C-alpha positions in Angstrom: 9.8 50.6 25.0 7.0 48.5 23.5 6.3 45.1 24.7 5.0 42.2 22.5 1.3 41.7 22.6 -0.2 38.9 24.7 -1.1 37.2 21.4 2.6 36.8 20.5 3.4 35.6 24.0 0.7 32.9 23.7 2.0 31.9 20.3 5.5 31.5 21.6 4.3 29.4 24.5 2.3 27.2 22.3 5.1 26.6 19.9 7.5 25.9 22.7 5.1 23.4 24.3 4.5 21.6 21.0 8.2 21.3 20.5 8.7 20.0 24.1 5.9 17.4 23.7 7.4 16.2 20.4 10.8 15.7 22.0 9.4 13.8 24.9 7.1 11.7 22.8 10.1 10.7 20.6 12.3 9.8 23.5 9.7 7.7 25.4 9.3 4.2 24.0 6.2 2.1 24.5 6.6 -0.8 27.0 8.0 -4.0 25.5 4.8 -5.9 26.5 2.8 -3.5 24.3 4.8 -4.5 21.3 4.4 -8.2 22.1 0.6 -7.7 22.5 0.4 -6.0 19.1 2.1 -9.0 17.5 -0.3 -11.3 19.2 -3.2 -9.1 18.0 -1.9 -9.3 14.4 -1.7 -13.1 14.6 -5.2 -13.3 16.1 -6.6 -11.0 13.4 -5.3 -13.4 10.8 -7.1 -16.2 12.5 -10.3 -14.1 12.4 -9.7 -13.6 8.7 -9.7 -17.4 8.4 -13.1 -17.8 10.1 -11.7 -18.4 13.6 -12.6 -15.5 15.9 -11.8 -17.1 19.3 -8.2 -15.9 19.6 -9.1 -12.3 18.5 -12.1 -12.2 20.9 -9.8 -13.3 23.8 -7.8 -10.0 23.3 -10.8 -7.7 24.0 -11.9 -6.2 27.2 -15.2 -7.5 28.3 -16.3 -4.2 29.7 -19.5 -2.4 28.9 -17.5 0.5 27.5 -15.9 -1.4 24.6 -16.8 -0.3 21.1 -16.4 -1.6 17.6 -17.0 0.3 14.4 -16.2 -2.4 11.9 -15.1 -2.2 8.3 -18.2 -3.8 7.0 -20.2 -0.8 8.2 -23.4 -0.8 10.2 -24.0 0.4 13.7 -21.2 1.0 16.3 -21.4 -1.9 18.7 -21.1 -1.0 22.4 -20.5 -3.4 25.3 -18.9 -6.8 25.2 -22.1 -8.8 24.4 -22.7 -6.8 21.2 -19.0 -6.7 20.3 -18.6 -10.4 20.8 -21.7 -11.1 18.6 -20.3 -8.9 15.8 -16.9 -10.5 15.9 -18.6 -14.0 15.7 -20.4 -12.7 12.6 -17.2 -11.2 11.0 -15.7 -14.6 11.4 -18.3 -16.0 9.1 -17.5 -13.5 6.4 -13.9 -14.7 5.8 -12.0 -17.8 4.8 -8.5 -18.5 3.4 -7.4 -15.0 4.4 -4.1 -13.3 4.3 -3.3 -9.7 5.2 -0.6 -7.0 5.0 -0.5 -4.5 7.8 1.2 -1.1 7.5 1.6 0.3 10.9 1.5 4.1 10.8 2.0 4.6 14.5 1.6 2.7 17.7 2.2 4.2 21.2 1.5 3.4 24.8 2.1 5.1 28.1 1.0 3.9 31.5 -2.1 1.8 31.0 -3.3 3.2 27.7 -2.2 2.7 24.1 -3.3 3.2 20.6 -2.4 2.4 17.0 -3.2 3.7 13.5 -2.6 1.4 10.6 -3.6 0.4 7.1 -4.7 -3.2 6.5 -4.8 -4.9 3.1 -6.9 -8.2 3.2 -7.2 -10.9 0.7 -9.7 -13.7 1.4 -12.4 -16.0 0.1 -16.0 -15.2 0.8 -17.4 -18.4 2.3 -20.9 -17.9 1.0 -19.9 -17.6 -2.7 -16.4 -19.0 -2.9 -15.3 -15.8 -4.6 -11.9 -14.3 -4.0 -12.0 -10.7 -2.6 -9.9 -7.9 -1.1 -10.5 -5.1 1.2 -8.3 -2.2 2.3 -9.0 -0.4 5.7 -7.7 2.5 7.7 -7.8 1.4 11.3 -7.6 3.0 14.7 -7.5 0.9 17.9 -7.3 1.8 21.5 -6.0 -0.4 24.2 -5.8 -0.4 28.0 -4.0 -2.6 30.5 -6.5 -4.6 32.7 -5.2 -6.8 35.6 -1.6 -6.5 34.0 -2.7 -7.5 30.5 -3.3 -5.3 27.4 -6.9 -5.4 26.0 -8.6 -4.0 23.0 -11.2 -1.4 24.0 -12.0 0.2 20.7 -11.5 -0.6 17.0 -12.6 1.6 14.1 -12.1 0.5 10.5 -13.1 2.1 7.3 -12.3 1.9 3.6 -11.8 5.7 3.0 -8.3 5.3 1.8 -8.9 7.7 -1.1 -9.0 11.4 -0.3 -12.4 12.9 -1.2 -13.3 16.6 -1.4 -16.2 18.0 0.6 -19.5 17.8 -1.1 -22.4 20.1 -0.5 -25.4 18.8 1.3 -28.6 18.6 -0.6 
């Protein structure tokens, strides 16, 4: 009698594990306070897009490990002082803003959570008075600190159109 190779055994174990993880992830719902926090974050983000960053800043962790890779590009800000300064600057870039958020997924377990979403912004540029739009792909990470959810990372980019690989020159 011939036994299946170790390779097939590993494949079967991996497929079974992936199936089990999918089932358990579908049955486990994020805590209700996480959904309430996301609604609060959405409202605070709209205030930011109207030139008022205070409510949005209040949702962030003030730790040295927080990071922000904003949709306007530039460096990745690290640590609360740098992130706070960047959020203040972002508030000066928007006025009369509206947004539409398409939540792709949001999940939390224990003291960690994340979301992936698309954001569609319409706003007036304060410096020129011109109307503008921006569309972002966004990933955010959250953690519970002293019983409250806080933002610890936000990454936004405008790469909504799939692009093929290009050769380096």
